[in-house]
RODO-2510 file (C-alpha; in nm, 4 decimals, decimal comma):
residues 356
     n   res          X          Y          Z
     1     m    -0,9147    -0,5244     1,9038
     2     t    -0,8907    -0,2794     1,6137
     3     q    -0,9333     0,0535     1,7890
     4     a    -0,6160     0,2502     1,8494
     5     s    -0,7875     0,4336     2,1368
     6     n    -0,6685     0,1541     2,3631
     7     a    -0,3139     0,2435     2,2653
     8     h    -0,3258     0,5983     2,4072
     9     l    -0,0111     0,6628     2,6031
    10     p     0,1194     0,9462     2,8233
    11     f     0,3919     1,1790     2,7084
    12     n     0,6738     1,2963     2,9315
    13     d     0,9556     1,5173     2,8061
    14     e     1,1247     1,6070     3,1304
    15     g     1,4787     1,5896     2,9995
    16     t     1,4794     1,2186     2,9217
    17     g     1,5801     1,2758     2,5591
    18     n     1,4523     1,1041     2,2489
    19     m     1,5814     0,7595     2,3415
    20     g     1,4171     0,7665     2,6819
    21     t     1,0844     0,9114     2,5729
    22     l     1,0683     0,6652     2,2852
    23     l     1,0317     0,3873     2,5420
    24     t     0,7020     0,5366     2,6593
    25     f     0,5505     0,3968     2,3406
    26     t     0,6390     0,0342     2,4092
    27     t     0,3521    -0,0697     2,6357
    28     d     0,1681    -0,2521     2,3568
    29     e     0,2234    -0,3709     1,9998
    30     r    -0,0225    -0,1318     1,8371
    31     a     0,1234     0,1855     1,9868
    32     a     0,4768     0,0686     1,9104
    33     r     0,3862     0,0071     1,5454
    34     i     0,2340     0,3534     1,5201
    35     a     0,5533     0,4958     1,6710
    36     l     0,7640     0,3133     1,4113
    37     t     0,5428     0,4493     1,1331
    38     m     0,6285     0,7998     1,2514
    39     i     1,0015     0,7261     1,2643
    40     t     1,0861     0,5327     0,9511
    41     d     0,9756     0,4845     0,5927
    42     p     0,7227     0,2057     0,5353
    43     t     0,9573     0,0272     0,2959
    44     d     1,2580     0,0287     0,5302
    45     v     1,3358    -0,3424     0,5049
    46     t     1,5829    -0,3406     0,7947
    47     t     1,3182    -0,2154     1,0352
    48     g     1,0610    -0,4361     0,8644
    49     h     1,2757    -0,7431     0,9181
    50     l     1,3368    -0,6642     1,2849
    51     l     0,9665    -0,5984     1,3274
    52     a     0,8759    -0,9348     1,1748
    53     v     1,1260    -1,1227     1,3899
    54     h     1,1072    -0,9402     1,7224
    55     g     0,7739    -0,7567     1,7188
    56     a     0,7201    -0,3822     1,7424
    57     v     0,7694    -0,3435     2,1178
    58     n     1,1079    -0,5137     2,1107
    59     t     1,2105    -0,3322     1,7912
    60     v     1,1429     0,0054     1,9528
    61     m     1,3335    -0,1032     2,2632
    62     l     1,6276    -0,2135     2,0484
    63     l     1,6237     0,1216     1,8696
    64     a     1,6241     0,3151     2,1965
    65     d     1,9031     0,1037     2,3477
    66     d     2,2724     0,0791     2,2643
    67     a     2,2926    -0,2972     2,3113
    68     p     2,3636    -0,5383     2,0225
    69     v     2,0761    -0,5902     1,7806
    70     p     2,0105    -0,9575     1,7072
    71     g     2,0489    -1,0154     1,3341
    72     l     2,2622    -0,7052     1,2733
    73     d     2,6355    -0,6682     1,3156
    74     n     2,7629    -0,3745     1,5186
    75     v     2,8149    -0,1478     1,2180
    76     e     2,4700    -0,2212     1,0775
    77     a     2,3102    -0,1603     1,4166
    78     q     2,4900     0,1723     1,4560
    79     l     2,3888     0,2832     1,1077
    80     w     2,0278     0,1807     1,1718
    81     r     2,0113     0,3813     1,4941
    82     k     2,2015     0,6749     1,3461
    83     r     1,9525     0,6883     1,0611
    84     l     1,6348     0,6608     1,2687
    85     l     1,6967     0,8186     1,6069
    86     p     1,7241     1,1757     1,4701
    87     r     1,3711     1,1276     1,3348
    88     v     1,2245     1,0490     1,6762
    89     e     0,9908     1,3287     1,7819
    90     p     0,7845     1,1935     2,0729
    91     r     0,5380     1,4783     2,0610
    92     l     0,4532     1,4002     1,6966
    93     i     0,4130     1,0326     1,7809
    94     q     0,1729     1,1254     2,0592
    95     e    -0,0159     1,3532     1,8215
    96     a    -0,0595     1,0617     1,5796
    97     l    -0,1963     0,8476     1,8615
    98     d    -0,4300     1,1270     1,9688
    99     l    -0,5539     1,1922     1,6145
   100     t    -0,6226     0,8231     1,5731
   101     e    -0,8048     0,8012     1,9050
   102     h    -1,0114     1,1182     1,8913
   103     g    -1,0813     1,0933     1,5183
   104     g    -1,2420     0,7559     1,5714
   105     f    -1,0179     0,5860     1,3173
   106     k    -0,9631     0,2149     1,3378
   107     t    -0,6251     0,0528     1,3001
   108     l    -0,5350    -0,2949     1,1856
   109     i    -0,2149    -0,4780     1,2695
   110     p    -0,1217    -0,8339     1,1646
   111     s    -0,2696    -0,9911     1,4787
   112     d    -0,6162    -0,8474     1,4011
   113     d    -0,8760    -1,0679     1,2330
   114     n    -0,9444    -0,8277     0,9446
   115     y    -0,5834    -0,7496     0,8601
   116     p    -0,5501    -0,8626     0,4950
   117     a    -0,3468    -1,1835     0,4906
   118     s    -0,2295    -1,1115     0,1353
   119     l    -0,0116    -0,8268     0,2643
   120     h     0,2115    -1,0833     0,4340
   121     d     0,3397    -1,1593     0,0836
   122     l     0,5257    -0,8278     0,1052
   123     g     0,7559    -0,9823     0,3643
   124     d     0,9773    -0,7247     0,5320
   125     g     0,8019    -0,4552     0,3291
   126     a     0,4583    -0,5193     0,4800
   127     p     0,2812    -0,2161     0,6334
   128     y     0,3388    -0,1678     1,0061
   129     v    -0,0185    -0,0457     1,0607
   130     l    -0,3241     0,0110     0,8449
   131     w    -0,5617     0,2955     0,9233
   132     v    -0,9062     0,2095     0,7905
   133     k    -1,2424     0,3807     0,7552
   134     g    -1,5426     0,1815     0,6421
   135     e    -1,6251    -0,1846     0,6000
   136     e    -1,2975    -0,3420     0,7096
   137     s    -1,4328    -0,6960     0,6595
   138     l    -1,3694    -0,6435     0,2858
   139     l    -0,9998    -0,6696     0,3704
   140     a    -1,0516    -1,0163     0,5176
   141     m    -1,2120    -1,1570     0,2026
   142     p    -1,0130    -1,4077    -0,0064
   143     v    -0,7544    -1,2338    -0,2209
   144     s    -0,9140    -1,3977    -0,5255
   145     d    -1,2265    -1,1844    -0,4666
   146     r    -1,0352    -0,8566    -0,4902
   147     f    -0,9265    -0,7055    -0,8213
   148     t    -0,6958    -0,4073    -0,8573
   149     i    -0,7789    -0,1919    -1,1583
   150     t    -0,5839     0,1266    -1,2213
   151     g    -0,4496     0,3407    -1,4995
   152     a    -0,3945     0,6868    -1,6391
   153     r    -0,5076     0,9988    -1,4584
   154     a    -0,5544     1,1695    -1,7943
   155     a    -0,7892     0,8971    -1,9152
   156     t    -0,9529     0,9134    -2,2571
   157     s    -1,3211     0,8513    -2,3250
   158     y    -1,2206     0,5056    -2,4476
   159     g    -1,0459     0,4256    -2,1189
   160     v    -1,3357     0,5592    -1,9144
   161     q    -1,5823     0,3423    -2,1058
   162     i    -1,3770     0,0259    -2,0593
   163     a    -1,3187     0,1023    -1,6906
   164     n    -1,6917     0,1526    -1,6343
   165     e    -1,7955    -0,1663    -1,8117
   166     i    -1,5377    -0,3931    -1,6513
   167     s    -1,5727    -0,2550    -1,2981
   168     a    -1,9527    -0,2625    -1,3011
   169     d    -1,9523    -0,6221    -1,4258
   170     l    -1,7113    -0,7413    -1,1554
   171     a    -1,8764    -0,5431    -0,8753
   172     s    -2,2206    -0,6752    -0,9741
   173     d    -2,0753    -1,0227    -0,9326
   174     g    -1,9770    -0,9523    -0,5719
   175     k    -1,6118    -0,8829    -0,6435
   176     v    -1,4251    -0,6028    -0,4674
   177     i    -1,2572    -0,3386    -0,6832
   178     v    -0,9300    -0,1924    -0,5531
   179     a    -0,7835     0,1353    -0,6791
   180     g    -0,6079     0,4476    -0,5539
   181     g    -0,8835     0,7092    -0,5624
   182     a    -0,7034     0,9218    -0,8220
   183     y    -0,8490     1,1156    -1,1125
   184     g    -0,9000     0,9253    -1,4342
   185     i    -0,9268     0,5462    -1,4379
   186     d    -0,9123     0,5062    -1,0586
   187     g    -1,2042     0,7374    -0,9998
   188     e    -1,4081     0,5698    -1,2709
   189     v    -1,3661     0,2191    -1,1300
   190     h    -1,4711     0,3398    -0,7846
   191     r    -1,7770     0,5178    -0,9263
   192     s    -1,8771     0,2196    -1,1361
   193     a    -1,8605    -0,0174    -0,8393
   194     l    -2,0687     0,2200    -0,6297
   195     a    -2,3223     0,2684    -0,9096
   196     v    -2,4141    -0,1017    -0,9011
   197     a    -2,4164    -0,1117    -0,5187
   198     g    -2,0886    -0,2997    -0,5237
   199     h    -1,7865    -0,2818    -0,2957
   200     t    -1,4640    -0,0965    -0,3537
   201     i    -1,1419    -0,0217    -0,1656
   202     a    -0,9458     0,3013    -0,2057
   203     v    -0,5817     0,2881    -0,0980
   204     m    -0,4688     0,6345     0,0114
   205     a    -0,1164     0,7782    -0,0111
   206     g    -0,1810     1,0167     0,2799
   207     g    -0,3884     1,0036     0,5959
   208     i    -0,7473     0,8864     0,5523
   209     d    -0,8616     1,2127     0,7108
   210     r    -0,7100     1,4017     0,4160
   211     p    -0,8996     1,2822     0,1045
   212     y    -0,6794     1,3200    -0,2006
   213     p    -0,7276     1,4469    -0,4592
   214     a    -0,9490     1,7145    -0,3060
   215     g    -1,1813     1,6981    -0,6038
   216     h    -1,2642     1,3395    -0,5078
   217     r    -1,3619     1,4184    -0,1489
   218     d    -1,7285     1,3331    -0,2048
   219     l    -1,6392     1,0178    -0,3982
   220     l    -1,4007     0,8973    -0,1284
   221     e    -1,6573     0,9659     0,1416
   222     r    -1,9016     0,7461    -0,0503
   223     v    -1,6340     0,4783    -0,0724
   224     s    -1,5917     0,4885     0,3054
   225     d    -1,9681     0,4538     0,3507
   226     v    -2,0084     0,1248     0,1613
   227     g    -1,6499     0,0219     0,0967
   228     v    -1,3332     0,1080     0,2833
   229     l    -1,0519     0,3629     0,2777
   230     v    -0,7091     0,2244     0,3661
   231     s    -0,3769     0,3931     0,4395
   232     e    -0,0490     0,2965     0,6006
   233     q     0,0030     0,6646     0,6822
   234     p    -0,1326     0,8109     1,0086
   235     p    -0,4086     1,0724     1,0200
   236     g    -0,2773     1,4108     0,9167
   237     a    -0,0115     1,2733     0,6809
   238     t     0,0109     1,4532     0,3476
   239     p     0,0543     1,2639     0,0205
   240     t     0,4070     1,2801    -0,1211
   241     r     0,5727     1,1283    -0,4258
   242     a     0,7478     0,8697    -0,2078
   243     r     0,4191     0,7767    -0,0419
   244     f     0,2464     0,7382    -0,3769
   245     m     0,5236     0,5058    -0,4871
   246     a     0,5127     0,3067    -0,1637
   247     r     0,1357     0,2749    -0,1941
   248     a     0,1771     0,0815    -0,5198
   249     r     0,2904    -0,2324    -0,3386
   250     i    -0,0244    -0,2303    -0,1215
   251     e    -0,2533    -0,1877    -0,4221
   252     a    -0,0796    -0,4825    -0,5864
   253     a    -0,0694    -0,7073    -0,2793
   254     l    -0,4336    -0,6605    -0,1831
   255     s    -0,5623    -0,8347    -0,4957
   256     g    -0,5205    -1,1571    -0,6846
   257     s    -0,4556    -0,9643    -1,0051
   258     t    -0,3838    -0,6148    -1,1332
   259     t    -0,5221    -0,4761    -1,4574
   260     i    -0,3967    -0,1609    -1,6276
   261     i    -0,6392     0,0462    -1,8373
   262     e    -0,4388     0,3164    -2,0161
   263     a    -0,1000     0,4347    -1,8923
   264     g     0,1533     0,6717    -2,0411
   265     s     0,5237     0,5976    -2,0315
   266     r     0,5623     0,7646    -1,6910
   267     s     0,2328     0,6567    -1,5357
   268     g     0,2495     0,5546    -1,1699
   269     s     0,0068     0,2735    -1,2483
   270     l     0,2927     0,0890    -1,4170
   271     l     0,4599     0,0639    -1,0778
   272     v     0,1503    -0,1148    -0,9458
   273     a     0,1795    -0,3623    -1,2330
   274     q     0,5469    -0,4117    -1,1622
   275     q     0,4847    -0,4749    -0,7932
   276     a     0,2059    -0,7219    -0,8774
   277     y     0,4347    -0,9102    -1,1151
   278     s     0,7130    -0,9186    -0,8556
   279     l     0,4678    -1,0684    -0,6054
   280     g     0,3697    -1,3436    -0,8460
   281     r     0,0283    -1,1936    -0,9120
   282     s    -0,1311    -1,2067    -1,2561
   283     v    -0,1229    -0,8832    -1,4559
   284     g    -0,3649    -0,7778    -1,7274
   285     a    -0,3632    -0,4838    -1,9664
   286     v    -0,6284    -0,3387    -2,1942
   287     p    -0,4962    -0,2641    -2,5434
   288     g    -0,5843     0,0731    -2,6898
   289     p    -0,5504     0,2765    -3,0080
   290     v    -0,1917     0,2865    -3,1341
   291     t    -0,2366     0,6598    -3,1891
   292     s    -0,2927     0,7257    -2,8166
   293     a    -0,0060     0,8035    -2,5779
   294     t    -0,2029     0,6313    -2,3017
   295     s    -0,1750     0,3015    -2,4895
   296     y     0,2015     0,2905    -2,4389
   297     g     0,1944     0,1273    -2,0948
   298     p    -0,0564    -0,1515    -2,1655
   299     h     0,1040    -0,2321    -2,5013
   300     r     0,4503    -0,2464    -2,3479
   301     l     0,3323    -0,4743    -2,0668
   302     i     0,1746    -0,7087    -2,3200
   303     a     0,4748    -0,7023    -2,5561
   304     q     0,7154    -0,7887    -2,2757
   305     g     0,5037    -1,0828    -2,1597
   306     i     0,4225    -0,9265    -1,8238
   307     a     0,0523    -0,8803    -1,8914
   308     s    -0,2231    -1,0774    -2,0577
   309     v    -0,4634    -0,9034    -2,2933
   310     v    -0,7837    -0,7931    -2,1193
   311     t    -1,0907    -0,6854    -2,3139
   312     n    -1,3702    -0,7535    -2,0651
   313     a    -1,4481    -0,8665    -1,7101
   314     n    -1,4310    -1,2343    -1,8027
   315     d    -1,0687    -1,1868    -1,9076
   316     i    -0,9960    -1,0420    -1,5639
   317     r    -1,1730    -1,3301    -1,3910
   318     a    -0,9522    -1,5670    -1,5882
   319     l    -0,6406    -1,3880    -1,4640
   320     s    -0,6904    -1,5320    -1,1157
   321     e    -0,6766    -1,8819    -1,2636
   322     k    -0,3649    -1,8144    -1,4658
   323     q    -0,0248    -1,9034    -1,3232
   324     p     0,2006    -1,6000    -1,3807
   325     p     0,5628    -1,6487    -1,4878
   326     s     0,7961    -1,7261    -1,2000
   327     g     1,1128    -1,5397    -1,1182
   328     s     1,2046    -1,1754    -1,1328
   329     m     1,1109    -0,9342    -1,4056
   330     p     1,3154    -0,9854    -1,7230
   331     p     1,5648    -0,7029    -1,7897
   332     p     1,3992    -0,5748    -2,1107
   333     c     1,0939    -0,4772    -1,9063
   334     a     1,2842    -0,2095    -1,7207
   335     e     1,2279     0,0479    -1,9941
   336     a     0,8527     0,0047    -1,9466
   337     f     0,8853     0,1442    -1,5959
   338     r     1,0177     0,4960    -1,5628
   339     m     0,9682     0,4888    -1,1853
   340     d     1,1714     0,1723    -1,1291
   341     s     1,4397     0,3308    -0,9072
   342     y     1,2213     0,3052    -0,5979
   343     s     1,1524    -0,0655    -0,6454
   344     a     1,5123    -0,1447    -0,7412
   345     h     1,6379     0,0241    -0,4256
   346     a     1,3896    -0,1663    -0,2119
   347     r     1,4835    -0,5006    -0,3691
   348     a     1,8543    -0,4319    -0,3227
   349     a     1,8043    -0,3433     0,0422
   350     h     1,5907    -0,6518     0,0952
   351     s     1,8569    -0,8713    -0,0632
   352     a     2,1213    -0,7294     0,1700
   353     h     1,9207    -0,8149     0,4808
   354     r     1,7074    -1,1152     0,3912
   355     d     1,9460    -1,3590     0,5629
   356     l     1,9732    -1,1660     0,8919
***
């Protein structure tokens, strides 16, 4: 079952309060996961850990109760509830369920056949739910058949040319190209895959009913026709900086490798590379002219030993056969990632709760 329409639930606000009405969303795993998506951030590792251990229904029940929470001491449990319960707005949760049902959007949760197994590598940071539009079977393909290619929004003609050549070659070979639908390199890799009747996946930072950027509405609709749009955000959700940053881990986890084509020093694509490296995925980078600001990211990744040099599609194919370095990212690499605070915070939180 992948349709959230079967998770439609009644709403009753007759003075029961947030804790009581929250329990109306615990009749099945899918609805409970959607409820949690509306309450907490997708990278909340405490909730993610409880979800992995107890399931969504029991996690929601634990949140709505004042009993001890298995795996958390009393202080941790109180802080968890104090942080999340003020966010509970049952009417908004019901609206998300209704938008999903009446909009005809499909949802995938870990028990569904087409839920991408590679996302389990995210551990407690795995998405609670995926909203999808299009050919969801692409998400069930082996991770080695999916390639994430991303880069600068302000791409140069050089970057566009390389993105077109590499993406078209891989897509013609039956490989699936993963990107974020943005202007620049992302848009070019999607277009190139479509141009050769290939398959591509666009990972959205907002709801899949809100194509972003607006200038790519037609492109993203074409992606949904022959590929698939994916988001961990419910219909109606607007893209935010935090959601763009959280999306990076999904882009990285969906594929066997990530390749960066042009990236300035503050490019969000560097966060995708960092997440891929942290997951033990191979990372590639296309070198560029030393006179171009968009060459900074790829050159830094290569210099720090994070990325292998990529000049064509065959180099990317070889990435999947290469064993990436083990362990965490070496300290000198930090200066290559200007958006590292998000990931550092997530890793610290995960470390604090991984033994619960």
